[in-house]
Biopython code that builds the backbone (N, CA, C, O; Angstrom):
import numpy as np
from Bio.PDB.StructureBuilder import StructureBuilder

atoms = [
    (1, "MET", "N", (3.190, -15.808, 4.603)),
    (1, "MET", "CA", (4.055, -16.921, 4.865)),
    (1, "MET", "C", (3.288, -18.229, 4.745)),
    (1, "MET", "O", (3.826, -19.238, 4.289)),
    (2, "LEU", "N", (2.038, -18.201, 5.155)),
    (2, "LEU", "CA", (1.228, -19.417, 5.053)),
    (2, "LEU", "C", (1.024, -19.821, 3.601)),
    (2, "LEU", "O", (0.993, -21.010, 3.288)),
    (3, "ALA", "N", (0.884, -18.840, 2.711)),
    (3, "ALA", "CA", (0.712, -19.162, 1.294)),
    (3, "ALA", "C", (1.956, -19.841, 0.742)),
    (3, "ALA", "O", (1.848, -20.748, -0.083)),
    (4, "VAL", "N", (3.123, -19.420, 1.182)),
    (4, "VAL", "CA", (4.371, -20.042, 0.737)),
    (4, "VAL", "C", (4.455, -21.470, 1.254)),
    (4, "VAL", "O", (4.846, -22.376, 0.517)),
    (5, "LEU", "N", (4.090, -21.678, 2.523)),
    (5, "LEU", "CA", (4.136, -23.015, 3.101)),
    (5, "LEU", "C", (3.141, -23.963, 2.454)),
    (5, "LEU", "O", (3.389, -25.167, 2.385)),
    (6, "ARG", "N", (2.030, -23.445, 1.983)),
    (6, "ARG", "CA", (1.033, -24.279, 1.311)),
    (6, "ARG", "C", (1.417, -24.581, -0.130)),
    (6, "ARG", "O", (0.747, -25.367, -0.802)),
    (7, "GLY", "N", (2.480, -23.968, -0.602)),
    (7, "GLY", "CA", (2.927, -24.213, -1.971)),
    (7, "GLY", "C", (2.363, -23.235, -2.970)),
    (7, "GLY", "O", (2.629, -23.359, -4.166)),
    (8, "GLY", "N", (1.597, -22.270, -2.521)),
    (8, "GLY", "CA", (0.999, -21.306, -3.430)),
    (8, "GLY", "C", (1.950, -20.215, -3.855)),
    (8, "GLY", "O", (1.758, -19.593, -4.900)),
    (9, "GLY", "N", (2.962, -19.978, -3.067)),
    (9, "GLY", "CA", (3.921, -18.933, -3.405)),
    (9, "GLY", "C", (3.337, -17.553, -3.205)),
    (9, "GLY", "O", (2.305, -17.384, -2.556)),
    (10, "LEU", "N", (3.997, -16.587, -3.761)),
    (10, "LEU", "CA", (3.560, -15.190, -3.648)),
    (10, "LEU", "C", (2.978, -14.696, -4.965)),
    (10, "LEU", "O", (3.116, -13.524, -5.314)),
    (11, "THR", "N", (2.326, -15.597, -5.692)),
    (11, "THR", "CA", (1.789, -15.214, -6.994)),
    (11, "THR", "C", (0.588, -14.292, -6.877)),
    (11, "THR", "O", (0.333, -13.495, -7.780)),
    (12, "SER", "N", (-0.149, -14.384, -5.789)),
    (12, "SER", "CA", (-1.338, -13.546, -5.630)),
    (12, "SER", "C", (-1.394, -12.979, -4.213)),
    (12, "SER", "O", (-2.106, -13.510, -3.361)),
    (13, "PRO", "N", (-0.644, -11.901, -3.959)),
    (13, "PRO", "CA", (-0.625, -11.357, -2.601)),
    (13, "PRO", "C", (-1.959, -10.793, -2.144)),
    (13, "PRO", "O", (-2.202, -10.698, -0.941)),
    (14, "HIS", "N", (-2.832, -10.414, -3.075)),
    (14, "HIS", "CA", (-4.132, -9.871, -2.666)),
    (14, "HIS", "C", (-5.033, -10.951, -2.076)),
    (14, "HIS", "O", (-6.034, -10.622, -1.440)),
    (15, "LEU", "N", (-4.709, -12.234, -2.266)),
    (15, "LEU", "CA", (-5.494, -13.313, -1.696)),
    (15, "LEU", "C", (-5.060, -13.679, -0.280)),
    (15, "LEU", "O", (-5.751, -14.433, 0.405)),
    (16, "ILE", "N", (-3.925, -13.153, 0.160)),
    (16, "ILE", "CA", (-3.448, -13.445, 1.506)),
    (16, "ILE", "C", (-4.250, -12.610, 2.494)),
    (16, "ILE", "O", (-4.300, -11.386, 2.367)),
    (17, "PRO", "N", (-4.882, -13.252, 3.482)),
    (17, "PRO", "CA", (-5.692, -12.479, 4.426)),
    (17, "PRO", "C", (-4.791, -11.637, 5.340)),
    (17, "PRO", "O", (-3.823, -12.133, 5.915)),
    (18, "ALA", "N", (-5.139, -10.354, 5.453)),
    (18, "ALA", "CA", (-4.382, -9.455, 6.320)),
    (18, "ALA", "C", (-5.379, -8.605, 7.100)),
    (18, "ALA", "O", (-6.238, -7.937, 6.524)),
    (19, "SER", "N", (-5.244, -8.645, 8.419)),
    (19, "SER", "CA", (-6.106, -7.829, 9.258)),
    (19, "SER", "C", (-5.322, -6.624, 9.762)),
    (19, "SER", "O", (-4.101, -6.565, 9.618)),
    (20, "PHE", "N", (-6.020, -5.674, 10.348)),
    (20, "PHE", "CA", (-5.359, -4.490, 10.892)),
    (20, "PHE", "C", (-4.385, -4.882, 11.990)),
    (20, "PHE", "O", (-3.284, -4.337, 12.063)),
    (21, "GLY", "N", (-4.774, -5.817, 12.844)),
    (21, "GLY", "CA", (-3.902, -6.268, 13.925)),
    (21, "GLY", "C", (-2.623, -6.910, 13.398)),
    (21, "GLY", "O", (-1.547, -6.720, 13.965)),
    (22, "MET", "N", (-2.748, -7.677, 12.302)),
    (22, "MET", "CA", (-1.576, -8.315, 11.712)),
    (22, "MET", "C", (-0.616, -7.267, 11.148)),
    (22, "MET", "O", (0.601, -7.397, 11.281)),
    (23, "VAL", "N", (-1.159, -6.249, 10.528)),
    (23, "VAL", "CA", (-0.319, -5.188, 9.969)),
    (23, "VAL", "C", (0.375, -4.412, 11.087)),
    (23, "VAL", "O", (1.558, -4.089, 10.976)),
    (24, "VAL", "N", (-0.349, -4.116, 12.154)),
    (24, "VAL", "CA", (0.254, -3.401, 13.288)),
    (24, "VAL", "C", (1.336, -4.259, 13.936)),
    (24, "VAL", "O", (2.409, -3.752, 14.263)),
    (25, "MET", "N", (1.068, -5.556, 14.126)),
    (25, "MET", "CA", (2.065, -6.431, 14.734)),
    (25, "MET", "C", (3.317, -6.519, 13.855)),
    (25, "MET", "O", (4.436, -6.465, 14.366)),
    (26, "PHE", "N", (3.136, -6.653, 12.550)),
    (26, "PHE", "CA", (4.281, -6.700, 11.644)),
    (26, "PHE", "C", (5.075, -5.402, 11.726)),
    (26, "PHE", "O", (6.305, -5.426, 11.761)),
    (27, "SER", "N", (4.379, -4.276, 11.756)),
    (27, "SER", "CA", (5.068, -2.981, 11.812)),
    (27, "SER", "C", (5.855, -2.822, 13.106)),
    (27, "SER", "O", (6.986, -2.336, 13.085)),
    (28, "VAL", "N", (5.273, -3.223, 14.224)),
    (28, "VAL", "CA", (5.966, -3.113, 15.514)),
    (28, "VAL", "C", (7.187, -4.031, 15.544)),
    (28, "VAL", "O", (8.266, -3.609, 15.960)),
    (29, "LEU", "N", (7.027, -5.286, 15.107)),
    (29, "LEU", "CA", (8.161, -6.209, 15.090)),
    (29, "LEU", "C", (9.246, -5.751, 14.114)),
    (29, "LEU", "O", (10.437, -5.870, 14.403)),
    (30, "HIS", "N", (8.836, -5.235, 12.973)),
    (30, "HIS", "CA", (9.777, -4.716, 11.986)),
    (30, "HIS", "C", (10.558, -3.540, 12.566)),
    (30, "HIS", "O", (11.779, -3.472, 12.428)),
    (31, "GLY", "N", (9.859, -2.625, 13.209)),
    (31, "GLY", "CA", (10.522, -1.485, 13.845)),
    (31, "GLY", "C", (11.468, -1.915, 14.955)),
    (31, "GLY", "O", (12.574, -1.386, 15.068)),
    (32, "ALA", "N", (11.039, -2.878, 15.782)),
    (32, "ALA", "CA", (11.897, -3.368, 16.865)),
    (32, "ALA", "C", (13.156, -4.036, 16.315)),
    (32, "ALA", "O", (14.241, -3.880, 16.876)),
    (33, "ALA", "N", (13.010, -4.774, 15.226)),
    (33, "ALA", "CA", (14.184, -5.414, 14.614)),
    (33, "ALA", "C", (15.153, -4.353, 14.094)),
    (33, "ALA", "O", (16.364, -4.491, 14.264)),
    (34, "PHE", "N", (14.643, -3.307, 13.470)),
    (34, "PHE", "CA", (15.517, -2.241, 12.973)),
    (34, "PHE", "C", (16.217, -1.523, 14.121)),
    (34, "PHE", "O", (17.398, -1.191, 14.016)),
    (35, "VAL", "N", (15.502, -1.283, 15.207)),
    (35, "VAL", "CA", (16.125, -0.628, 16.361)),
    (35, "VAL", "C", (17.218, -1.513, 16.952)),
    (35, "VAL", "O", (18.305, -1.029, 17.269)),
    (36, "ALA", "N", (16.936, -2.804, 17.101)),
    (36, "ALA", "CA", (17.929, -3.720, 17.676)),
    (36, "ALA", "C", (19.162, -3.833, 16.791)),
    (36, "ALA", "O", (20.287, -3.768, 17.286)),
    (37, "ILE", "N", (18.964, -4.000, 15.496)),
    (37, "ILE", "CA", (20.101, -4.090, 14.572)),
    (37, "ILE", "C", (20.858, -2.773, 14.542)),
    (37, "ILE", "O", (22.089, -2.768, 14.548)),
    (38, "GLY", "N", (20.143, -1.662, 14.510)),
    (38, "GLY", "CA", (20.799, -0.349, 14.506)),
    (38, "GLY", "C", (21.603, -0.102, 15.765)),
    (38, "GLY", "O", (22.709, 0.436, 15.700)),
    (39, "ALA", "N", (21.059, -0.491, 16.916)),
    (39, "ALA", "CA", (21.795, -0.317, 18.173)),
    (39, "ALA", "C", (23.053, -1.170, 18.193)),
    (39, "ALA", "O", (24.102, -0.720, 18.655)),
    (40, "GLY", "N", (22.957, -2.400, 17.693)),
    (40, "GLY", "CA", (24.134, -3.264, 17.633)),
    (40, "GLY", "C", (25.203, -2.716, 16.704)),
    (40, "GLY", "O", (26.386, -2.725, 17.044)),
    (41, "ILE", "N", (24.799, -2.243, 15.538)),
    (41, "ILE", "CA", (25.764, -1.690, 14.593)),
    (41, "ILE", "C", (26.349, -0.384, 15.125)),
    (41, "ILE", "O", (27.534, -0.116, 14.923)),
    (42, "ALA", "N", (25.543, 0.434, 15.800)),
    (42, "ALA", "CA", (26.072, 1.675, 16.393)),
    (42, "ALA", "C", (27.130, 1.361, 17.442)),
    (42, "ALA", "O", (28.138, 2.060, 17.541)),
    (43, "ARG", "N", (26.904, 0.322, 18.217)),
    (43, "ARG", "CA", (27.909, -0.065, 19.218)),
    (43, "ARG", "C", (29.201, -0.538, 18.546)),
    (43, "ARG", "O", (30.300, -0.197, 18.983)),
    (44, "LEU", "N", (29.052, -1.328, 17.479)),
    (44, "LEU", "CA", (30.239, -1.774, 16.752)),
    (44, "LEU", "C", (31.002, -0.602, 16.147)),
    (44, "LEU", "O", (32.232, -0.583, 16.162)),
    (45, "ILE", "N", (30.277, 0.369, 15.617)),
    (45, "ILE", "CA", (30.941, 1.546, 15.044)),
    (45, "ILE", "C", (31.652, 2.334, 16.136)),
    (45, "ILE", "O", (32.750, 2.844, 15.915)),
    (46, "ARG", "N", (31.042, 2.438, 17.305)),
    (46, "ARG", "CA", (31.685, 3.136, 18.419)),
    (46, "ARG", "C", (32.980, 2.419, 18.818)),
    (46, "ARG", "O", (34.000, 3.064, 19.062)),
    (47, "GLU", "N", (32.935, 1.087, 18.881)),
    (47, "GLU", "CA", (34.136, 0.315, 19.205)),
    (47, "GLU", "C", (35.183, 0.446, 18.109)),
    (47, "GLU", "O", (36.381, 0.460, 18.392)),
    (48, "ALA", "N", (34.735, 0.543, 16.852)),
    (48, "ALA", "CA", (35.680, 0.698, 15.744)),
    (48, "ALA", "C", (36.415, 2.025, 15.837)),
    (48, "ALA", "O", (37.562, 2.133, 15.404)),
    (49, "GLY", "N", (35.763, 3.034, 16.399)),
    (49, "GLY", "CA", (36.429, 4.323, 16.596)),
    (49, "GLY", "C", (37.491, 4.257, 17.677)),
    (49, "GLY", "O", (38.441, 5.039, 17.663)),
    (50, "ARG", "N", (37.341, 3.339, 18.607)),
    (50, "ARG", "CA", (38.307, 3.213, 19.705)),
    (50, "ARG", "C", (39.442, 2.243, 19.370)),
    (50, "ARG", "O", (40.571, 2.429, 19.824)),
    (51, "SER", "N", (39.153, 1.234, 18.597)),
    (51, "SER", "CA", (40.135, 0.192, 18.321)),
    (51, "SER", "C", (40.237, -0.033, 16.813)),
    (51, "SER", "O", (39.228, -0.197, 16.127)),
    (52, "GLU", "N", (41.452, -0.037, 16.318)),
    (52, "GLU", "CA", (41.653, -0.202, 14.879)),
    (52, "GLU", "C", (41.300, -1.605, 14.402)),
    (52, "GLU", "O", (40.999, -1.801, 13.225)),
    (53, "GLY", "N", (41.333, -2.569, 15.294)),
    (53, "GLY", "CA", (41.044, -3.941, 14.917)),
    (53, "GLY", "C", (39.607, -4.166, 14.476)),
    (53, "GLY", "O", (39.337, -5.093, 13.713)),
    (54, "TYR", "N", (38.684, -3.338, 14.940)),
    (54, "TYR", "CA", (37.276, -3.497, 14.603)),
    (54, "TYR", "C", (36.919, -2.893, 13.242)),
    (54, "TYR", "O", (35.887, -3.254, 12.677)),
    (55, "ARG", "N", (37.715, -2.011, 12.714)),
    (55, "ARG", "CA", (37.326, -1.264, 11.507)),
    (55, "ARG", "C", (37.048, -2.172, 10.324)),
    (55, "ARG", "O", (36.012, -2.036, 9.673)),
    (56, "LEU", "N", (37.946, -3.088, 10.037)),
    (56, "LEU", "CA", (37.738, -3.991, 8.903)),
    (56, "LEU", "C", (36.524, -4.872, 9.145)),
    (56, "LEU", "O", (35.730, -5.087, 8.229)),
    (57, "GLY", "N", (36.366, -5.380, 10.342)),
    (57, "GLY", "CA", (35.224, -6.225, 10.660)),
    (57, "GLY", "C", (33.897, -5.501, 10.504)),
    (57, "GLY", "O", (32.929, -6.074, 10.003)),
    (58, "VAL", "N", (33.847, -4.249, 10.929)),
    (58, "VAL", "CA", (32.613, -3.467, 10.796)),
    (58, "VAL", "C", (32.303, -3.230, 9.323)),
    (58, "VAL", "O", (31.148, -3.340, 8.913)),
    (59, "ASN", "N", (33.313, -2.907, 8.522)),
    (59, "ASN", "CA", (33.083, -2.701, 7.083)),
    (59, "ASN", "C", (32.585, -3.975, 6.418)),
    (59, "ASN", "O", (31.650, -3.931, 5.617)),
    (60, "ILE", "N", (33.197, -5.107, 6.740)),
    (60, "ILE", "CA", (32.750, -6.371, 6.163)),
    (60, "ILE", "C", (31.328, -6.689, 6.615)),
    (60, "ILE", "O", (30.513, -7.150, 5.815)),
    (61, "LEU", "N", (31.027, -6.451, 7.878)),
    (61, "LEU", "CA", (29.680, -6.700, 8.389)),
    (61, "LEU", "C", (28.646, -5.853, 7.650)),
    (61, "LEU", "O", (27.599, -6.367, 7.258)),
    (62, "LEU", "N", (28.921, -4.575, 7.457)),
    (62, "LEU", "CA", (27.962, -3.702, 6.782)),
    (62, "LEU", "C", (27.775, -4.105, 5.320)),
    (62, "LEU", "O", (26.654, -4.079, 4.812)),
    (63, "ILE", "N", (28.855, -4.476, 4.644)),
    (63, "ILE", "CA", (28.747, -4.926, 3.258)),
    (63, "ILE", "C", (27.940, -6.222, 3.191)),
    (63, "ILE", "O", (27.087, -6.376, 2.317)),
    (64, "PHE", "N", (28.204, -7.153, 4.106)),
    (64, "PHE", "CA", (27.459, -8.402, 4.153)),
    (64, "PHE", "C", (25.986, -8.138, 4.428)),
    (64, "PHE", "O", (25.120, -8.770, 3.823)),
    (65, "PHE", "N", (25.691, -7.207, 5.336)),
    (65, "PHE", "CA", (24.307, -6.906, 5.686)),
    (65, "PHE", "C", (23.538, -6.353, 4.486)),
    (65, "PHE", "O", (22.398, -6.752, 4.247)),
    (66, "VAL", "N", (24.145, -5.445, 3.734)),
    (66, "VAL", "CA", (23.481, -4.884, 2.553)),
    (66, "VAL", "C", (23.279, -5.967, 1.495)),
    (66, "VAL", "O", (22.211, -6.049, 0.889)),
    (67, "ALA", "N", (24.306, -6.806, 1.267)),
    (67, "ALA", "CA", (24.180, -7.876, 0.278)),
    (67, "ALA", "C", (23.096, -8.874, 0.696)),
    (67, "ALA", "O", (22.303, -9.318, -0.134)),
    (68, "TRP", "N", (23.066, -9.226, 1.991)),
    (68, "TRP", "CA", (22.055, -10.153, 2.491)),
    (68, "TRP", "C", (20.657, -9.567, 2.318)),
    (68, "TRP", "O", (19.728, -10.270, 1.920)),
    (69, "PHE", "N", (20.511, -8.273, 2.619)),
    (69, "PHE", "CA", (19.216, -7.607, 2.503)),
    (69, "PHE", "C", (18.714, -7.653, 1.058)),
    (69, "PHE", "O", (17.554, -7.985, 0.813)),
    (70, "ILE", "N", (19.576, -7.326, 0.113)),
    (70, "ILE", "CA", (19.172, -7.334, -1.296)),
    (70, "ILE", "C", (18.871, -8.757, -1.746)),
    (70, "ILE", "O", (17.887, -8.983, -2.451)),
    (71, "PHE", "N", (19.700, -9.720, -1.351)),
    (71, "PHE", "CA", (19.490, -11.119, -1.727)),
    (71, "PHE", "C", (18.158, -11.639, -1.191)),
    (71, "PHE", "O", (17.404, -12.274, -1.929)),
    (72, "MET", "N", (17.864, -11.383, 0.064)),
    (72, "MET", "CA", (16.607, -11.855, 0.647)),
    (72, "MET", "C", (15.405, -11.191, -0.017)),
    (72, "MET", "O", (14.369, -11.829, -0.203)),
    (73, "ASN", "N", (15.535, -9.927, -0.373)),
    (73, "ASN", "CA", (14.438, -9.266, -1.090)),
    (73, "ASN", "C", (14.219, -9.893, -2.453)),
    (73, "ASN", "O", (13.081, -10.015, -2.906)),
    (74, "MET", "N", (15.298, -10.291, -3.109)),
    (74, "MET", "CA", (15.154, -10.897, -4.430)),
    (74, "MET", "C", (14.483, -12.268, -4.325)),
    (74, "MET", "O", (13.764, -12.668, -5.241)),
    (75, "ILE", "N", (14.703, -12.987, -3.233)),
    (75, "ILE", "CA", (14.106, -14.310, -3.073)),
    (75, "ILE", "C", (12.661, -14.216, -2.580)),
    (75, "ILE", "O", (11.751, -14.770, -3.198)),
    (76, "VAL", "N", (12.457, -13.515, -1.467)),
    (76, "VAL", "CA", (11.161, -13.516, -0.790)),
    (76, "VAL", "C", (10.164, -12.568, -1.435)),
    (76, "VAL", "O", (8.983, -12.899, -1.547)),
    (77, "ALA", "N", (10.605, -11.425, -1.850)),
    (77, "ALA", "CA", (9.677, -10.400, -2.318)),
    (77, "ALA", "C", (9.741, -10.249, -3.834)),
    (77, "ALA", "O", (9.973, -9.153, -4.345)),
    (78, "GLY", "N", (9.536, -11.344, -4.548)),
    (78, "GLY", "CA", (9.561, -11.300, -6.000)),
    (78, "GLY", "C", (8.523, -10.347, -6.573)),
    (78, "GLY", "O", (8.765, -9.687, -7.583)),
    (79, "VAL", "N", (7.377, -10.280, -5.930)),
    (79, "VAL", "CA", (6.320, -9.383, -6.396)),
    (79, "VAL", "C", (6.759, -7.930, -6.261)),
    (79, "VAL", "O", (6.499, -7.111, -7.142)),
    (80, "VAL", "N", (7.426, -7.616, -5.153)),
    (80, "VAL", "CA", (7.904, -6.247, -4.937)),
    (80, "VAL", "C", (8.999, -5.913, -5.940)),
    (80, "VAL", "O", (9.046, -4.800, -6.462)),
    (81, "MET", "N", (9.880, -6.874, -6.212)),
    (81, "MET", "CA", (10.964, -6.634, -7.155)),
    (81, "MET", "C", (10.434, -6.412, -8.567)),
    (81, "MET", "O", (11.053, -5.707, -9.364)),
    (82, "GLU", "N", (9.274, -7.022, -8.877)),
    (82, "GLU", "CA", (8.665, -6.773, -10.176)),
    (82, "GLU", "C", (8.046, -5.386, -10.232)),
    (82, "GLU", "O", (8.046, -4.747, -11.285)),
    (83, "ALA", "N", (7.521, -4.917, -9.113)),
    (83, "ALA", "CA", (6.871, -3.611, -9.072)),
    (83, "ALA", "C", (7.890, -2.470, -9.049)),
    (83, "ALA", "O", (7.648, -1.405, -9.616)),
    (84, "LEU", "N", (9.026, -2.699, -8.393)),
    (84, "LEU", "CA", (10.059, -1.676, -8.302)),
    (84, "LEU", "C", (11.225, -2.049, -9.197)),
    (84, "LEU", "O", (11.546, -3.225, -9.367)),
    (85, "GLN", "N", (11.848, -1.039, -9.763)),
    (85, "GLN", "CA", (13.057, -1.285, -10.538)),
    (85, "GLN", "C", (14.249, -1.260, -9.593)),
    (85, "GLN", "O", (14.188, -0.643, -8.530)),
    (86, "ILE", "N", (15.327, -1.924, -9.973)),
    (86, "ILE", "CA", (16.510, -1.991, -9.125)),
    (86, "ILE", "C", (17.082, -0.595, -8.883)),
    (86, "ILE", "O", (17.669, -0.341, -7.831)),
    (87, "THR", "N", (16.915, 0.305, -9.841)),
    (87, "THR", "CA", (17.423, 1.672, -9.637)),
    (87, "THR", "C", (16.673, 2.373, -8.509)),
    (87, "THR", "O", (17.274, 3.142, -7.759)),
    (88, "ASP", "N", (15.370, 2.120, -8.377)),
    (88, "ASP", "CA", (14.605, 2.704, -7.272)),
    (88, "ASP", "C", (15.146, 2.233, -5.931)),
    (88, "ASP", "O", (15.294, 3.023, -4.999)),
    (89, "ILE", "N", (15.441, 0.942, -5.840)),
    (89, "ILE", "CA", (15.944, 0.372, -4.597)),
    (89, "ILE", "C", (17.334, 0.914, -4.290)),
    (89, "ILE", "O", (17.624, 1.274, -3.149)),
    (90, "LEU", "N", (18.194, 0.973, -5.304)),
    (90, "LEU", "CA", (19.550, 1.478, -5.083)),
    (90, "LEU", "C", (19.551, 2.959, -4.697)),
    (90, "LEU", "O", (20.349, 3.378, -3.858)),
    (91, "ILE", "N", (18.671, 3.744, -5.295)),
    (91, "ILE", "CA", (18.573, 5.165, -4.933)),
    (91, "ILE", "C", (18.082, 5.303, -3.498)),
    (91, "ILE", "O", (18.598, 6.133, -2.750)),
    (92, "ALA", "N", (17.090, 4.502, -3.100)),
    (92, "ALA", "CA", (16.601, 4.559, -1.718)),
    (92, "ALA", "C", (17.691, 4.155, -0.737)),
    (92, "ALA", "O", (17.828, 4.772, 0.319)),
    (93, "ASN", "N", (18.474, 3.121, -1.070)),
    (93, "ASN", "CA", (19.579, 2.711, -0.205)),
    (93, "ASN", "C", (20.656, 3.789, -0.149)),
    (93, "ASN", "O", (21.245, 4.018, 0.908)),
    (94, "LEU", "N", (20.918, 4.449, -1.264)),
    (94, "LEU", "CA", (21.905, 5.523, -1.278)),
    (94, "LEU", "C", (21.458, 6.681, -0.381)),
    (94, "LEU", "O", (22.265, 7.239, 0.363)),
    (95, "VAL", "N", (20.184, 7.037, -0.454)),
    (95, "VAL", "CA", (19.656, 8.091, 0.416)),
    (95, "VAL", "C", (19.796, 7.683, 1.878)),
    (95, "VAL", "O", (20.171, 8.507, 2.713)),
    (96, "ALA", "N", (19.500, 6.422, 2.201)),
    (96, "ALA", "CA", (19.622, 5.945, 3.581)),
    (96, "ALA", "C", (21.073, 5.984, 4.048)),
    (96, "ALA", "O", (21.348, 6.418, 5.166)),
    (97, "VAL", "N", (22.000, 5.539, 3.210)),
    (97, "VAL", "CA", (23.416, 5.520, 3.587)),
    (97, "VAL", "C", (23.941, 6.938, 3.787)),
    (97, "VAL", "O", (24.664, 7.199, 4.749)),
    (98, "VAL", "N", (23.586, 7.852, 2.893)),
    (98, "VAL", "CA", (24.050, 9.238, 3.027)),
    (98, "VAL", "C", (23.481, 9.869, 4.284)),
    (98, "VAL", "O", (24.202, 10.563, 5.001)),
    (99, "SER", "N", (22.201, 9.645, 4.569)),
    (99, "SER", "CA", (21.609, 10.245, 5.767)),
    (99, "SER", "C", (22.230, 9.666, 7.032)),
    (99, "SER", "O", (22.468, 10.398, 7.993)),
    (100, "MET", "N", (22.500, 8.344, 7.045)),
    (100, "MET", "CA", (23.161, 7.762, 8.217)),
    (100, "MET", "C", (24.590, 8.281, 8.343)),
    (100, "MET", "O", (25.061, 8.538, 9.451)),
    (101, "GLY", "N", (25.276, 8.436, 7.222)),
    (101, "GLY", "CA", (26.633, 8.968, 7.253)),
    (101, "GLY", "C", (26.678, 10.386, 7.785)),
    (101, "GLY", "O", (27.563, 10.734, 8.566)),
    (102, "LEU", "N", (25.725, 11.206, 7.364)),
    (102, "LEU", "CA", (25.667, 12.577, 7.875)),
    (102, "LEU", "C", (25.363, 12.589, 9.367)),
    (102, "LEU", "O", (25.911, 13.407, 10.107)),
    (103, "TYR", "N", (24.501, 11.697, 9.808)),
    (103, "TYR", "CA", (24.197, 11.615, 11.239)),
    (103, "TYR", "C", (25.440, 11.221, 12.030)),
    (103, "TYR", "O", (25.769, 11.856, 13.032)),
    (104, "PHE", "N", (26.132, 10.171, 11.578)),
    (104, "PHE", "CA", (27.323, 9.710, 12.296)),
    (104, "PHE", "C", (28.444, 10.735, 12.227)),
    (104, "PHE", "O", (29.218, 10.870, 13.175)),
    (105, "ARG", "N", (28.541, 11.454, 11.127)),
    (105, "ARG", "CA", (29.581, 12.487, 11.011)),
    (105, "ARG", "C", (29.360, 13.589, 12.033)),
    (105, "ARG", "O", (30.313, 14.116, 12.607)),
    (106, "GLY", "N", (28.105, 13.931, 12.254)),
    (106, "GLY", "CA", (27.801, 14.953, 13.242)),
    (106, "GLY", "C", (27.875, 14.446, 14.674)),
    (106, "GLY", "O", (28.150, 15.215, 15.595)),
    (107, "SER", "N", (27.630, 13.156, 14.864)),
    (107, "SER", "CA", (27.596, 12.591, 16.211)),
    (107, "SER", "C", (28.960, 12.155, 16.726)),
    (107, "SER", "O", (29.216, 12.191, 17.929)),
    (108, "TYR", "N", (29.830, 11.744, 15.818)),
    (108, "TYR", "CA", (31.136, 11.222, 16.215)),
    (108, "TYR", "C", (32.227, 12.109, 15.627)),
    (108, "TYR", "O", (32.284, 12.293, 14.411)),
    (109, "PRO", "N", (33.088, 12.657, 16.468)),
    (109, "PRO", "CA", (34.147, 13.529, 15.954)),
    (109, "PRO", "C", (35.179, 12.728, 15.159)),
    (109, "PRO", "O", (35.335, 11.522, 15.354)),
    (110, "ALA", "N", (35.876, 13.420, 14.265)),
    (110, "ALA", "CA", (36.928, 12.783, 13.476)),
    (110, "ALA", "C", (38.087, 12.412, 14.394)),
    (110, "ALA", "O", (38.351, 13.123, 15.363)),
    (111, "PRO", "N", (38.785, 11.309, 14.107)),
    (111, "PRO", "CA", (39.932, 10.944, 14.934)),
    (111, "PRO", "C", (41.036, 11.994, 14.829)),
    (111, "PRO", "O", (41.276, 12.556, 13.761)),
    (112, "GLN", "N", (41.692, 12.243, 15.937)),
    (112, "GLN", "CA", (42.779, 13.220, 15.949)),
    (112, "GLN", "C", (43.954, 12.687, 15.150)),
    (112, "GLN", "O", (44.337, 11.528, 15.307)),
    (113, "GLY", "N", (44.527, 13.519, 14.299)),
    (113, "GLY", "CA", (45.676, 13.121, 13.509)),
    (113, "GLY", "C", (45.304, 12.363, 12.253)),
    (113, "GLY", "O", (46.204, 11.907, 11.549)),
    (114, "GLY", "N", (44.050, 12.202, 11.934)),
    (114, "GLY", "CA", (43.646, 11.501, 10.735)),
    (114, "GLY", "C", (43.734, 9.994, 10.883)),
    (114, "GLY", "O", (43.960, 9.476, 11.976)),
    (115, "LEU", "N", (43.557, 9.310, 9.790)),
    (115, "LEU", "CA", (43.621, 7.862, 9.794)),
    (115, "LEU", "C", (45.069, 7.401, 9.719)),
    (115, "LEU", "O", (45.895, 8.078, 9.107)),
    (116, "PRO", "N", (45.394, 6.269, 10.324)),
    (116, "PRO", "CA", (46.767, 5.790, 10.268)),
    (116, "PRO", "C", (47.156, 5.368, 8.853)),
    (116, "PRO", "O", (46.321, 4.890, 8.084)),
    (117, "ALA", "N", (48.429, 5.550, 8.522)),
    (117, "ALA", "CA", (48.921, 5.185, 7.198)),
    (117, "ALA", "C", (49.012, 3.677, 7.083)),
    (117, "ALA", "O", (49.304, 2.990, 8.061)),
    (118, "ALA", "N", (48.759, 3.156, 5.876)),
    (118, "ALA", "CA", (48.872, 1.731, 5.643)),
    (118, "ALA", "C", (50.342, 1.325, 5.652)),
    (118, "ALA", "O", (51.210, 2.054, 5.171)),
    (119, "THR", "N", (50.593, 0.158, 6.205)),
    (119, "THR", "CA", (51.996, -0.304, 6.251)),
    (119, "THR", "C", (52.247, -1.393, 5.266)),
    (119, "THR", "O", (53.367, -1.895, 5.172)),
]
sb = StructureBuilder()
sb.init_structure("model")
sb.init_model(0)
sb.init_chain("A")
sb.init_seg("    ")
for serial, (resi, resn, name, xyz) in enumerate(atoms, 1):
    if name == "N":
        sb.init_residue(resn, " ", resi, " ")
    sb.init_atom(name, np.array(xyz, "f"), 0.0, 1.0, " ", f" {name:<3s}", serial, name[0])
structure = sb.get_structure()
């Protein structure tokens, strides 16, 4: 981040000083952010199962979150985007979505009577 603020950009990531403590701190904060976001989204999904009004909002939120994630990666991590192809990223996201879907399918029972018909 300091290289970006100095105007150097991310052209040479190997020149950015990184210590073991910095890597551990980044990993812990990154993990905590994922846990916090995951807990919030899990709560929203639980509420969406109880109330029909939340379903559209949860879907829009998840779509926005994925779009924001990809957009921020394209801006901030240009070096990573050059190293990885978009198909690699999309396949990894697909694996993550399928695994989360399988987890939620096993954790949350299907609504009785199916989904309501559109009016």
